[in-house]
C-alpha positions in Angstrom: -0.3 0.0 0.1 2.8 2.2 0.6 4.6 1.4 -2.4 1.1 2.5 -4.3 0.9 5.8 -2.6 4.3 6.5 -3.4 3.5 5.8 -7.1 0.6 8.1 -7.2 2.3 11.0 -5.3 4.9 10.6 -8.0 2.6 10.9 -10.8 2.6 14.5 -10.9 6.2 15.1 -10.7 6.7 12.4 -13.3 4.2 14.2 -15.7 6.0 17.6 -15.0 9.4 16.3 -15.7 8.2 14.7 -18.8 6.7 18.0 -20.1 10.1 19.8 -19.3 12.1 17.2 -21.1 9.7 17.4 -24.1 10.1 21.0 -24.0 14.0 21.4 -23.8 14.3 18.7 -26.8 11.7 20.9 -28.8 14.0 24.1 -28.2 17.1 22.2 -29.4 15.5 20.8 -32.5 14.2 24.4 -33.1 17.8 25.6 -32.7 19.2 23.1 -35.2 16.4 24.4 -37.7 17.7 27.9 -37.4 21.5 26.9 -37.6 20.4 24.6 -40.7 18.2 27.9 -42.5 20.5 30.8 -41.5 23.8 29.9 -39.2 24.8 33.8 -38.9 21.5 34.8 -37.1 20.4 31.5 -35.8 21.4 32.3 -32.1 19.7 35.9 -32.3 16.4 34.3 -33.9 16.6 31.6 -30.9 17.1 34.5 -28.2 14.1 36.0 -29.9 11.9 32.7 -29.1 13.2 32.5 -25.5 13.1 36.2 -24.6 10.4 37.7 -27.1 7.6 37.5 -24.7 10.1 39.6 -22.2 11.2 42.2 -24.3 8.5 44.7 -23.1 5.4 44.9 -21.1 3.4 45.0 -24.5 4.7 41.7 -25.7 4.2 40.1 -22.1 0.5 41.4 -22.4 -0.1 39.8 -25.9 1.3 36.6 -24.2 -1.7 36.5 -22.1 -4.1 37.6 -24.8 -2.9 34.8 -27.2 -3.3 32.3 -24.2 -6.7 33.2 -23.2 -8.2 31.3 -26.3 -5.7 28.5 -26.0 -6.4 27.7 -22.5 -10.1 27.5 -23.2 -9.8 24.9 -26.0 -7.0 23.3 -24.1 -9.2 22.6 -21.3 -12.1 21.4 -23.7 -9.7 19.0 -25.2 -8.1 18.0 -22.0 -11.6 17.6 -20.1 -12.6 15.1 -22.7 -9.7 13.2 -22.9 -10.0 12.6 -19.0 -13.3 10.8 -19.9 -12.0 8.8 -22.5 -13.4 10.9 -25.2 -11.0 12.5 -28.1 -12.8 16.1 -28.7 -11.2 17.1 -31.9 -14.5 19.1 -32.4 -13.2 22.2 -30.7 -12.7 24.3 -33.8 -16.5 23.9 -34.7 -17.3 24.7 -30.9 -15.1 27.6 -31.0 -16.6 29.2 -34.0 -20.2 28.9 -33.1 -19.4 30.1 -29.5 -17.7 32.9 -31.2 -20.6 33.7 -33.6 -23.1 33.6 -30.7 -21.2 36.3 -28.5 -20.5 38.5 -31.5 -24.4 38.4 -32.4 -25.4 39.3 -29.0 -22.6 42.1 -29.0 -23.8 43.6 -32.2 -27.6 43.0 -32.3 -28.7 43.1 -28.6 -28.1 46.7 -27.8 -30.8 46.9 -25.2 -28.5 45.0 -22.7 -27.1 47.5 -20.2 -23.6 48.0 -19.3 -21.6 45.1 -18.1 -24.8 42.8 -18.3 -24.0 42.9 -22.4 -20.5 41.1 -22.3 -21.8 38.8 -19.7 -24.8 37.5 -21.8 -22.4 37.3 -24.6 -20.3 34.9 -22.8 -23.3 32.7 -21.4 -24.9 32.5 -25.1 -21.5 31.6 -26.5 -21.1 28.6 -23.6 -24.7 27.5 -24.7 -23.8 27.5 -28.4 -20.4 25.5 -27.9 -22.3 22.9 -25.7 -24.9 22.6 -28.2 -22.3 21.7 -30.7 -20.8 19.6 -28.3 -24.1 17.7 -27.7 -24.6 16.5 -31.0 -21.4 14.2 -31.3 -21.9 13.5 -27.6 -25.4 11.9 -28.2 -24.3 9.9 -31.4 -21.5 8.5 -29.5 -23.6 7.6 -26.5 -26.8 6.4 -28.2 -25.8 5.2 -31.7 -21.8 4.4 -31.1 -20.8 6.7 -33.7 -17.1 7.3 -33.7 -16.5 10.5 -31.6 -13.3 11.7 -33.9 -15.5 11.3 -37.2 -18.6 13.0 -35.9 -16.3 15.8 -34.3 -14.7 16.3 -37.7 -18.0 16.5 -39.6 -19.3 18.9 -37.3 -16.1 21.1 -37.7 -17.2 21.8 -41.2 -21.1 22.0 -40.7 -20.2 24.6 -37.9 -17.7 26.7 -40.2 -20.0 26.7 -43.1 -23.2 27.4 -40.8 -21.2 30.7 -39.4 -20.2 31.7 -42.7 -24.0 31.6 -43.7 -25.2 33.2 -40.2 -22.6 35.9 -40.5 -23.5 36.7 -44.2 -27.2 37.1 -43.4 -27.2 38.4 -40.0 -24.1 40.7 -39.0 -22.2 41.1 -42.3 -19.9 44.0 -43.2 -19.7 43.5 -46.8 -16.9 46.0 -47.6 -14.5 44.1 -45.4 -16.0 40.4 -45.8 -16.1 40.1 -42.0 -18.6 40.3 -39.0 -19.5 43.7 -37.8 -17.7 45.1 -34.9 -19.5 44.6 -31.6 -20.7 47.6 -29.3 -18.5 48.8 -26.6 -20.6 47.5 -24.0 -19.9 43.9 -25.3 -16.1 44.4 -25.2 -14.6 42.6 -22.3 -13.3 45.2 -19.5 -9.6 45.6 -19.3 -9.4 46.0 -15.4 -6.5 48.3 -15.9 -4.4 45.7 -17.6 -3.9 48.0 -20.6 -2.1 50.4 -18.3 0.2 48.0 -17.1 0.9 45.8 -20.4 2.2 48.6 -22.7 4.9 49.8 -24.7 4.7 53.8 -24.4 1.5 54.7 -25.7 0.8 51.3 -27.4 -1.2 49.1 -25.1 -1.5 45.3 -25.4 -4.8 43.5 -26.2 -5.0 41.6 -22.8 -8.0 42.1 -20.7 -10.1 40.4 -18.3 -10.4 37.1 -20.4 -7.2 35.8 -19.0 -8.9 35.8 -15.6 -11.6 34.2 -16.7 -9.6 31.4 -18.5 -7.5 30.9 -15.2 -10.9 30.6 -13.1 -12.0 28.0 -15.9 -9.2 25.9 -15.0 -9.2 25.9 -11.6 -13.3 25.1 -11.5 -12.5 22.2 -14.1 -9.6 21.1 -11.8 -11.9 21.0 -9.0 -14.7 19.2 -10.8 -12.3 16.5 -12.2 -10.4 16.0 -8.9 -12.7 17.0 -6.0 -15.9 15.9 -6.8 -18.1 12.7 -7.3 -19.2 13.7 -10.5 -15.5 13.9 -11.7 -14.7 10.4 -10.4 -17.8 9.3 -12.4 -16.3 11.1 -15.4 -12.6 9.4 -14.9 -14.1 5.9 -14.2 -15.8 6.0 -17.5 -12.8 7.0 -19.4 -10.6 4.5 -17.8 -12.8 1.7 -17.8 -16.2 2.0 -19.2 -17.3 -1.7 -18.4 -16.3 -1.3 -15.0 -17.8 2.0 -14.5 -21.0 0.5 -15.9 -20.9 -2.6 -13.3 -20.2 -0.1 -10.4 -23.8 1.5 -11.4 -22.5 4.6 -13.3 -24.5 5.8 -16.4 -21.7 5.9 -18.9 -24.0 7.4 -21.7 -24.9 10.1 -19.5 -21.3 11.1 -18.6 -20.3 11.0 -22.1 -23.1 13.5 -23.4 -22.5 15.8 -20.3 -18.7 15.8 -20.6 -19.0 16.6 -24.3 -21.5 19.4 -23.5 -19.0 20.6 -21.0 -16.2 20.6 -23.2 -18.1 22.2 -26.1 -19.1 24.9 -23.7 -15.4 25.7 -23.0 -14.5 25.8 -26.5 -17.5 28.3 -27.0 -16.4 30.5 -24.3 -12.8 30.4 -25.6 -14.3 31.6 -29.2 -16.2 34.7 -27.1 -13.2 35.7 -25.2 -11.0 36.2 -28.3 -13.7 37.9 -30.3 -14.9 40.3 -27.3 -11.5 41.4 -26.8 -11.7 44.6 -28.3 -8.6 43.8 -30.4 -10.5 44.8 -33.5 -10.7 41.0 -34.6 -13.8 39.9 -36.2 -15.3 36.6 -37.8 -14.2 36.4 -41.3 -16.2 34.7 -44.0 -13.6 32.4 -45.2 -13.4 28.3 -45.5 -11.1 27.8 -43.0 -11.6 26.1 -39.5 -10.6 28.0 -36.8 -6.7 27.5 -35.8 -7.6 28.1 -32.0 -9.6 25.1 -31.8 -6.8 22.8 -33.2 -4.4 24.7 -31.1 -6.0 23.4 -28.2 -5.0 19.8 -28.9 -1.2 20.4 -28.3 -2.0 22.5 -25.1 -3.9 20.0 -23.6 -1.0 17.3 -24.3 1.5 19.5 -22.9 -0.5 20.1 -20.0 -0.7 16.3 -19.4 -4.6 16.7 -19.6 -4.3 18.4 -16.1 -6.5 21.7 -15.8 -3.9 23.5 -13.9 -1.1 22.2 -16.2 -3.1 23.3 -19.3 -3.4 26.8 -18.1 0.6 27.2 -17.8 0.9 25.4 -21.2 -1.5 27.6 -23.0 0.7 30.6 -21.6 4.0 28.8 -22.6 2.5 28.2 -26.4 1.5 31.6 -26.5 4.9 32.6 -25.3 6.4 30.5 -28.1 4.0 32.5 -30.6 4.8 35.9 -29.3 8.6 34.8 -29.7 8.1 33.5 -33.3 6.6 37.0 -34.3 10.1 38.6 -33.0 11.9 35.9 -34.9 10.8 37.7 -38.2 13.1 40.6 -37.5 16.0 38.4 -38.0 14.4 37.0 -41.4 13.2 33.8 -40.0 9.5 32.6 -40.8 7.2 32.3 -37.9 6.4 28.6 -38.8 9.6 27.4 -37.0 7.8 28.0 -34.0 5.2 25.5 -34.9 8.1 23.0 -35.7 9.1 23.6 -32.1 5.7 23.2 -30.7 5.1 19.8 -33.0 8.3 18.4 -31.5 7.6 19.2 -28.1 4.0 17.5 -28.3 5.9 14.6 -30.0 8.3 14.1 -27.5 5.9 14.7 -24.7 3.5 11.9 -25.9 6.6 9.8 -26.2 7.6 10.3 -22.6 4.1 9.8 -21.4 4.3 6.4 -23.0 7.5 5.6 -21.6 6.4 6.6 -18.1 3.6 4.4 -18.5 5.8 1.5 -19.6 7.8 1.9 -16.6 5.2 2.5 -14.1 3.3 -1.0 -15.4 6.7 -3.1 -15.3 7.5 -1.5 -11.9 3.8 -2.6 -10.6 4.6 -6.0 -11.8 8.2 -6.2 -9.9 6.2 -4.6 -6.7 3.6 -7.4 -7.1 6.4 -10.1 -7.5 8.5 -8.9 -4.8 5.5 -9.2 -2.2 4.7 -12.4 -3.4 8.4 -13.4 -2.4 8.2 -11.9 0.9 5.0 -13.7 1.7 6.4 -17.1 0.1 9.5 -16.8 2.6 7.3 -15.9 5.6 5.3 -18.9 4.9 8.4 -21.3 4.2 9.9 -20.0 7.6 6.7 -20.5 9.5 5.3 -17.2 9.6 8.3 -15.4 11.4 
């Protein structure tokens, strides 16, 4: 029993160590790519990646701004992974939530003051939850593969939003949605006065606090509640959970709704940030939804880890922008992130291999001790 407790207590340390090792290897691979492409400025470019987010307070604010939607979509993917469902439908849920928020921000002008942006966030969560509900029901009742249904819902959501934007809140001159009213913009909470460079403020706002709060709530839900235990039980072993009296179909549907609501909230926080970003009518899936997958994997599907992983990926993104000053393309950042995720998954597999063989070793040792006691007359 003591050995089992040690193993369980060391799980968080092992996860953190594997993520750190993956990050270091990813950065080394990125440095190698820089050396191959432009040896003369490779180290300057690498320095821009490492320190770009700290060059001034505005860049640091931009890190928090870019991290906000990544944290929410990362939480969406990580939460569904905990329940054994791979929510690759985050892009569709993200853009549906974004549309709901922007629609409320443009059309519902009767809402006073802060009520406007709050209602917009709630409607975005409902839209995302609805889009997550559909593949959840298909999986629970019809045993439809969750990955296939989510991919289909992504494209249906993208084209649906294009049609809805074109017919309801369309700016024909810019081929995008109309700007939301001032009352629908998320409050800055004084962050624009802190994270700025001279007279140029960053785009960070209250959204980063909402994202962090969402991470804390999801952590408590999964780790500290009976419902969270049921969700994890269904993810680890659906048959055993069903035998224990847990309604696996209900947990699948609810978990996909929660995952969808998180992605929808991420879309709302991005488009209500007051940064001038609008929903463009293009046939491209929302990148923020897919970027939630590496964030969840890097955070080891742990809600608190996902918050820090989202900030880290956003930090690399800002560093990638600064890297262009040395004639490097920002896609090198994508290579680094991809390598980090690859080795993060590799170390996770290696960790599980060691743990499973370690458990077999400890079981064997206990049997040997027991046999020795029996042979010596129980002394």
